C-alpha positions as CSV (number, residue, x, y, z in Angstrom):
1,M,0.3,0.2,0.0
2,R,1.6,3.5,-0.7
3,R,1.3,6.2,1.4
4,D,1.5,9.8,0.8
5,Q,4.7,11.8,1.2
6,A,5.9,15.2,1.2
7,G,6.4,16.5,-2.1
8,P,4.7,19.2,-4.8
9,E,1.1,18.4,-4.3
10,A,1.7,17.7,0.1
11,G,-1.1,20.6,0.4
12,V,-3.2,18.4,-1.3
13,R,-2.3,15.6,-0.1
14,T,-2.8,16.6,4.3
15,G,-5.8,17.7,3.7
16,G,-5.5,21.5,1.4
17,G,-8.7,22.1,-0.3
18,I,-10.7,19.6,1.6
19,H,-13.3,21.7,4.4
20,P,-11.2,21.7,7.8
21,L,-13.5,19.8,10.3
22,L,-12.3,17.1,7.4
23,A,-8.7,17.7,7.6
24,G,-8.9,18.5,11.2
25,R,-10.4,15.7,12.2
26,F,-8.0,13.2,14.3
27,S,-8.5,10.0,16.5
28,P,-7.1,11.0,20.2
29,S,-5.5,8.3,22.2
30,R,-6.3,10.7,24.9
31,F,-9.5,12.9,26.3
32,D,-9.1,15.5,28.7
33,P,-11.2,13.9,32.0
34,D,-12.0,17.0,32.9
35,A,-14.0,17.8,29.8
36,V,-18.1,17.1,29.8
37,V,-20.2,16.1,27.2
38,D,-23.7,18.3,28.2
39,D,-26.8,17.1,26.8
40,G,-27.2,20.1,24.4
41,A,-24.1,18.7,22.5
42,L,-24.9,15.0,23.0
43,G,-28.5,16.1,21.3
44,L,-27.0,17.6,18.1
45,L,-24.8,14.5,17.9
46,L,-28.2,12.7,17.8
47,E,-29.5,15.1,15.9
48,A,-27.0,15.0,12.8
49,A,-26.8,11.4,13.2
50,R,-30.5,10.9,12.7
51,W,-30.3,12.9,9.3
52,A,-27.7,10.6,7.6
53,P,-29.0,9.4,4.1
54,S,-29.9,5.4,4.0
55,A,-30.9,2.7,2.0
56,G,-34.5,2.8,1.1
57,N,-35.2,5.3,4.1
58,S,-34.5,3.0,6.5
59,Q,-32.6,4.0,9.2
60,P,-31.2,1.3,10.8
61,W,-29.0,2.3,12.9
62,G,-29.4,2.9,17.0
63,F,-27.1,4.1,20.1
64,F,-26.1,3.5,23.5
65,V,-24.8,6.7,24.3
66,S,-23.4,6.1,28.5
67,R,-20.9,9.6,30.4
68,R,-19.0,9.5,33.0
69,G,-21.0,9.6,36.6
70,E,-24.0,7.8,34.8
71,P,-25.4,4.5,35.5
72,G,-24.7,3.2,32.3
73,H,-21.5,4.3,32.0
74,G,-20.1,1.3,34.2
75,R,-22.1,-1.3,32.0
76,V,-20.3,0.1,29.4
77,V,-16.7,0.2,31.0
78,R,-16.5,-2.7,31.8
79,H,-15.9,-4.2,28.8
80,L,-13.7,-2.5,27.2
81,A,-10.5,-4.4,25.8
82,A,-7.3,-3.6,27.8
83,S,-6.1,-1.6,24.9
84,S,-9.1,1.2,24.6
85,A,-9.5,0.7,28.0
86,R,-6.3,2.9,28.5
87,W,-7.8,5.9,27.2
88,A,-11.5,5.5,26.4
89,T,-12.5,6.0,30.2
90,D,-12.0,9.6,29.8
91,A,-14.0,10.2,27.3
92,G,-16.8,12.7,28.0
93,L,-19.7,10.3,25.8
94,L,-18.5,6.6,25.1
95,V,-21.3,5.5,22.7
96,V,-22.4,1.9,21.6
97,T,-23.7,1.7,17.6
98,S,-26.0,-0.5,16.4
99,A,-27.3,-1.6,13.1
100,R,-30.5,-3.6,12.6
101,R,-30.0,-6.0,10.0
102,Y,-32.7,-8.6,10.1
103,V,-36.1,-8.4,10.2
104,D,-38.3,-9.0,13.7
105,D,-36.6,-12.4,15.0
106,T,-36.3,-13.5,11.8
107,P,-33.7,-15.1,10.3
108,L,-34.9,-12.9,6.6
109,L,-32.1,-10.3,5.8
110,Y,-33.9,-6.5,6.4
111,S,-30.9,-4.7,4.5
112,E,-27.6,-5.8,3.3
113,F,-26.7,-2.1,3.7
114,A,-27.5,-1.7,7.6
115,D,-23.6,-1.9,8.2
116,Y,-23.0,1.2,5.3
117,D,-25.3,3.1,6.7
118,L,-24.3,2.8,9.7
119,G,-21.8,4.3,9.3
120,Q,-23.0,7.4,7.3
121,A,-24.8,8.2,9.9
122,V,-21.6,7.7,12.4
123,A,-19.9,9.7,10.2
124,H,-22.8,12.0,10.6
125,M,-22.0,12.0,14.0
126,T,-18.2,12.3,14.1
127,L,-18.5,15.4,11.8
128,Q,-20.8,16.9,13.7
129,A,-18.7,16.3,16.2
130,E,-16.0,18.8,15.2
131,A,-18.4,21.2,14.2
132,L,-18.4,21.5,18.3
133,G,-15.4,21.3,18.7
134,L,-15.4,17.7,19.8
135,A,-12.5,14.6,18.9
136,S,-14.3,11.0,18.1
137,H,-12.2,8.1,18.3
138,Q,-13.7,5.2,16.5
139,F,-12.8,1.4,18.0
140,R,-13.7,-2.0,18.0
141,A,-11.8,-2.8,20.7
142,F,-14.4,-4.4,23.1
143,D,-15.2,-8.2,24.8
144,L,-18.9,-8.2,22.0
145,E,-19.9,-11.3,23.7
146,G,-19.7,-9.8,27.3
147,L,-21.3,-6.0,26.0
148,T,-24.4,-8.1,23.9
149,E,-25.0,-9.5,26.8
150,E,-25.1,-6.7,29.4
151,L,-27.3,-4.9,27.4
152,R,-29.3,-7.1,25.5
153,P,-29.8,-5.6,21.8
154,L,-33.3,-6.5,20.3
155,P,-34.1,-9.5,18.2
156,G,-32.6,-8.1,14.4
157,W,-30.6,-5.6,16.0
158,E,-26.4,-6.2,16.3
159,I,-23.8,-4.3,18.0
160,I,-21.1,-2.9,15.7
161,S,-18.9,-0.3,16.9
162,M,-17.8,2.0,20.1
163,I,-17.3,5.5,19.7
164,A,-15.6,7.7,22.4
165,L,-16.0,11.8,22.4
166,G,-15.0,13.8,24.3
167,R,-12.0,17.0,24.7
168,A,-8.8,15.7,22.9
169,A,-6.2,15.6,25.8
170,E,-4.1,16.0,23.0
171,E,-2.5,18.1,19.7
172,P,-3.4,16.6,16.1
173,P,-0.2,14.8,14.8
174,E,1.6,17.3,12.3
175,G,1.5,15.0,9.2
176,R,-1.0,12.4,8.6
177,D,-0.4,9.0,6.7
178,R,-3.1,8.7,4.4
179,R,-3.3,6.8,1.0
180,S,-2.6,8.0,-2.4
181,V,-5.7,9.4,-4.4
182,A,-4.1,7.5,-6.9
183,D,-3.8,4.0,-4.7
184,L,-7.3,4.4,-3.9
185,L,-8.2,4.2,-7.6
186,S,-6.4,1.6,-8.2
187,A,-5.4,-0.4,-5.4
188,P,-8.9,-2.5,-5.8
189,W,-8.8,-3.6,-9.6
190,T,-7.2,-5.7,-11.6
191,P,-5.0,-3.8,-14.1
192,E,-5.9,-3.8,-18.0
193,A,-4.4,-6.6,-20.0
């Protein structure tokens, strides 16, 4: 996989020209433990997710939100892997994401696009976080089976990932190692014969 290096197009390669919310976004590995995500900010994060596009307007996403000091927080934190517990517990908000893949409690597929649509909602949420001066870090380092047993999602719903949101306790890195646009366009495809 080719990665971008500094050069004549460095501004483009480091996000120059794209919206500042996109260019400035990064996933912190440290959050300010004193920062709080208040009700107003939480409402805006969920509202942003609510307006994401989805296949057939199915909106197959759901969230379990927990903030430090609230009863639900302990239910989520106890299932974090050691690697994520080191930093995620300091975030002002932990969000468990879920997708509705099936209809009711049958094995009938509800939507082959459910996970994709959830990703759209999460992308909207993370950009709204940036607009509010919050950082986000998406992750899957937790005990899925244990968390599923703990939260007991309704039939048809599956837990997919988590998002830690709050005020970053570190500065964004100087450069971000990203694949080139040329690689994005060529890597998945068989070269022409």
